[in-house]
N, C-alpha and C positions, 0 to 999 in steps of 0.2 A: 541687562540680563533678564529682568522680569518680562520685558516685551519679547525677547527671543524665546524664553521658555513658553510663553503663551502661543507664539507663532509656531513653535515646534508642534504643540498639541493640535492646533487648528489645521496646519498643513498635513499632519499625519492623518487626521480624520478625513480631510479632503482627498488625500491620495488614496486612502483605503476605499472610500465611497466611490471614487472614479474608477478604481480597479474593479470593484465588484459589479458596477453597472456597465462596464465596457462590453461590447459585443464579443462573444466567444467564437472563434473559427471552428468549423466542422472538424471533428477529430480525425475522420478518415482522410480529409484533405491534408491535414497537418502530417499525417503518417506518410502520405504520398509525396508531399513536399520534401520530406527528409531523405528521399531516395536520390536526390540530385543536388548538386552544389547550388544551382539557381533556386531550387525550392527551399533549401536550407536558408539561403540569404533572405528569401521572401518571408519565411516564418520568423527569422531573427528580427527583421525590420518591423514586423507586425507586433511582436511581443515586447521588444526592447523599450519603446516609449512608455508602456505601462509599468515596466519594472523601474524605469528611471524616475517615475513619479515619487517613489519612496526616497530618492536622494534629496528632495527638497527639504523635508523636516530636518535632515542632518546638517543642512547649511546653518540652521539656527543653533543646533547643539554645538557645532564648530565655532560659531560666533561667541557663544558663552565661554568656551574654552579660551578663545583669543582674548576676550575681555579680562578673564582671570589672569592670564599670563602677562597682560599689559599693566595690571595693577601694581603700582610701585610698592605697596605695603604687604604684598603677598610673595613669599619666596617661590621661585620657579620650581625648585625641586619638590616642594610640598604640593604644588598644583599638579605637577606631572604624576607624583606618587598617588595622590587621591584620584586622579583621572584613570590611571591604570587599575587601581583597586576597584573603582566604580564600574569600569568596563568588565572586569573579571566577575564581580558580583552580579552584574546584569546577565552575563553569559550563563552563569549557573542558575539564576532565578528564572530565566525564560522557559526552561524545561518543565519545572513543576507548575509554572503559571499556565502554560498551554494545557497541561493535563487537568489542572483544577478549574480553569475558567474558560478555556477555549481561546483560539487566536483572536476572535473579535473582541471579547470582553477584556482579554489581556492587553490588547492594543488601547482600548479606552482607558484602562487602568494606568498604563504607562503614560499616556497623554495627561491624565489627571494629576499624576504624581509630579510630572515635569512642570506643569503650569502652577499648581498649588505649592509645590515644594520650593520652586525658585522664588515665588512671591514671598513665601514665609522666611526664607533664609537670606535673601538679598538685602532686606531692610530698606526697601525703596519707599519713598514718600510721594512718588509721582502718581497723581491720580489717573493720568492716562495709562501708565503702565499697569497699575493695579486694576484699572477698569478693563484693560485688555485681558489680563489674567482671569478676571471674573467672567468675562465673555467665554474664554476657553473652558473654564470649569463648568459653566452652564451648558456649553455645547456638548461636552462629554456626557453630562447628565441626561440631556435630551436625547443624545444618540443611544444611550443605554436604554432609555424608555422606548425608543423606536428602533431597536436593534434589527428587527427583521426587515424593516424598510431600508435602513441605511446600508445594511450588509446583505442586500438582496442580489445574490450572484446570478448573472445571466449565463446559463450553461448552453453548450452546443445542443441543438435540437434533437440530434440523433443519439445523445447520451442518456443514461438512465435518469439522471436528475433533470435533464432537459425535457424528457417525456413526462416526468412527474409534474411538470408545470401545466400540462395539458390534461384536463379532467377526462377527456374522451379516450386517452391512451390506456387507462386502466392502471397506470403506475402511480403510486402514492408514496411520497417520502414520509416515513414515520418517525425516524430518530436519527440524530446526528451526535456523534461523540468525537472529541478531539483527543489525540495522543501525539506526543512529539514525533513519533514515527510517521504517522499519516492520519488523516481524518477518516472516520468510518461512518458510512451512511447505511441505514437499514430502510429498504423500500418494499412495499407490497407490490406484487407484480401480477399481471393477468396470466392465465394458464398458457404456457408456451406450447408450440407445436413445431415439428421439424421444418415446416414451411414458413414460420414467422420469426425464427431466431437466426441470428447471423451464423452461429456455429451449431448445427443440429447434432453433431457427434458429441457435444458436451451435455446433451439432455436425453438422448436416446429417442425411441419412438413408441414406447409402451404407453398407451393411453392412461392406464390406471396410475402408472408412476408419474406421468406428466401432470396429473391432477394434483399431485402433492407438492408441486413447485409453487409455493405461496409467497416467498420473500427472497430478496437478493441483498447481499452485502457488497458495498463498493468502497474502494479506497480512493479518496480524492476524485470521485466520480469516474474512475478509470478501471483499475484492476477489480474484477468482480468475482464473486463466488455465490452460488445458489445455496439457499437455506431451505432444504426440503423438509416437509412436515413428516416426521417419523414417529410412529406410535409404539416402538419397542419390539415389534414383530418383524422377523426376517422377511416374511412374505410381503410386507409393505415396501420393501426395497427391490422387489422383482422388476427388472428393467434397467437397473443401474449397471448391470454387467454389459449392457449394450452401449455404454458410453466409453469415451477414450480414457477416462480415469481408471478403467479396469484393465488396461493393457498389461500391467505387470503380472496380473493373476492368471492370464491365459497360459503362459508357459510354466508357471510356478509349480514345482513338484513337491512343495512342502505343505502338509496339511496343518490346519490351525496355525497359520503363520503369526509370527511376532512382527508387528508393523510399526514403523516410525513415520509420522506425518510431520513434515516441516512446513509451517504455514497452514494453520487450521481453517481460518476464515469461517465460513458458514457450516463447516463440518462435512462437506461432500466426500472428501477423501477418507474421513473416519467412517462414514456410513458405507462406503465401498468396501473398506476392510471388514466391517461387521457383516456385510452381506456374504463375504467369502469365509465366514467362520473363523475370523482371527481370534487367537487365544488371548492376545493383549494388543492394545493400540495406544501408543504414546503420541499425543499431539502436542507439538511445540509451537507456540504462537508468540511472536515478538511484540505485537501491538497490544498494549494494555487495554485500549478501548474495545478491541474485539473480545478479549477475555471477559471484560465487564459486560458486554452484550450477551455473551453465551451463558454467563453464570449469575447475572443479576437482572439486567434490564429485561431480557427475554428468557429468563430462566425456565418458565413454564413451557415455552415453545421448544427449547433445546434439552430439557431435562431427560427425555427418554434415552438419549445417547451420552450426554455429558455425565449423567448419573449412573451409566452402565458400569458395573464393577470391572469390566475388561478395559475400560477407557481411563487413561490418565492424562489430564490436561495440564500442561506446564507453560508458565509464562516465562519465556526465555528466548534468546537468540539461538537459532537452530545449530549453527556450527559450534558455538561455544558449548551448548548442551551436549553435543556428541563428543566433544573433546574432553568433557568432564566426567564421562562415564566409560566403563569398560564392559561393553555388552554388545552382542551381535543381534542383528535384525534380519528377518527373511525378506522384508520389503521396506525400502526407504523411498518415500514418495515426496516429490517436490513438484507441485503443480502451479507454475507461474507465480512463484512465491513473492517476488518483489513488486512494489507498486510501479505502474507504467506512467506515472504522472510527468516524469521528466523526459520520456523517450521520444515524443514526436519531433521535437526540434533537434535533438542530438542524442542518439542512443546511449543511455547509461550515464550521461553527464551528471544528472541529479539523482539517479536511482541505482547507481552501481551497488552491487551487493557482493559481499565476500563469500556468499554461499555458492558462487559459481567460479571461484578461483581454482588454480591448479592444486593448491594445498587442501582445499575443501574436497575435491574429488578424491585425493589420496585418502582423506579421512573417511569418506563414504565407503570406499572399497575396503578399508580396514575394519569397518563396523558391519559389513555384510557377512551373513553366515555363508558357509561354503556354497550353498545353492541359492543364496539370496539374490535379489534383483533390485537394482536402483532404477526408479522410473522418474525421469525428469521431463516435465511437459512444459511447453512454451508456445506462445503465438509466434508465428513466423511472418516475415515480410517478403516482398518481392522487389528485387532479387533476394534470395535467402542470405541471411547473415548471422542471426543470433543462434540458431540451432547448429549451424556449421561451426560456429565458435565453440559451442558446448561439446559437439562431437569431437573436435580437435583436442579440447581439454581432457575429455574422457579417455581418448586414445593415449594421450601423454601420460595420464595416471596409470593406465594399464601397462604401458611400457616400463614405467618406473617401478611397477610391482613385479617386474621380471617376466611379463607375458610377451612372447615373441610374435604372436599373431593376434593382435587386438580385434581384427574383424570377426573372429570366431566368438568373441565375447560381447558383441554389440548387435542389437536389433533396433531398427527404427520403424515406427508406425506413423505414417503421414496421412492426414485427412485428405479426402478427395480433392478439396479445393486448395490444398497445399498450405493452408494458413495455420494449421496446428500440427505439432509433431510430438510424439512420445518417444523419448530416447531410453531404451532399456539396456542396462549394463550389468554384466554378471561376472563374478570372479572366476568361475569355471566356465568352460566353453558351452555355448548353447548346443544342445543335441539336435539332430535332424527332427526328432519327434517334437521337441519343444518349439522349434521354428515352424513346424507344420501346424502346431496348435495355435500359434500366434496368427498364422496365415488364415486358418479356418475361422478363428474368432473374428479377425478383421473383416473377412468377407461377410460374416453374419451380422456384425455390428455396424 
């Protein structure tokens, strides 16, 4: 058992190091592969061996359980009871451990506890077994001292963190924070231009505004949100109205709207609301690491809008927050809220979110003011699938609300390349004037 505990720790460390140092496929290639059955199989075969590496340590934990069950002086019921209790305790402990230590340090801590704890509790006198346990403990300690080298992730070259490894790119990784929901990275970025970014309609084309793009927040190196340098003056946001994030405000007939932002990220949606003279902005963010970045780690950078009396920042899950209040909003904004970390191999297998369910859309409609607008933005694929699904879900919600002609309550704004769409949904029908304002804004933006 002592040897098995030590081998669990050593193989866990080895599997993690191999996983981190393995080459990462190009993200765009993975997305293209997911559009066909053959491509999905190729992506599966590429990723599965790396995932199976983590099965090796649990061979040794299973061996420990088998040895305990085979011991004649130990009641089987007691062994099973303690095994289930330990599994439950571990399942609860992993969530605060990730938040407090991060995945890498929590992994080292788990290996250390297994190796040292087994050696201490088993009462072995075997020098070889105890020596192997000592090797495992030393290996964990050395890995902790050389954490950045052992857990040096190889990222796709066209990703934000992949570019941050190239000094000539202008991208610099500044901060990493773990949360059980997703890992958050803060990177300094070079000034974007419509010609140098993949999605120019997310940044606009105003040179003065583009000069304020200083940082970017990413989740697991995928879902991103720009963190614009804002000085508290509305004039400093001039140009944000020419981005797709402003789609809901073009037809909006409500002055000084009350805005709900689900998924705050770097605050781009909040700043968009402030630029349109919102009377109040409620930002709901589920990721505690993001909230910590906004309010503590980079508090001086984000203070002009986080400290704005019109802004309320809430650490909660968006749908649960909406269900817990009885209040109407003039704009409800959801801009690609969920992490895309699991979507290249199979859409939503790992990142499915209940904020896109039929019941969620029923709730959004119920919380909209009579002339309020829901703006849901998402990246789209070819052939289209995600926004088609969202559109169908929205139409179903409108029909359940007693609306006979849902088409009159829906407007979609699709980027010229077809890769981003804003879905606008209104409880009351869009007037011809409102549709014309959307069309005019889209042509200008």
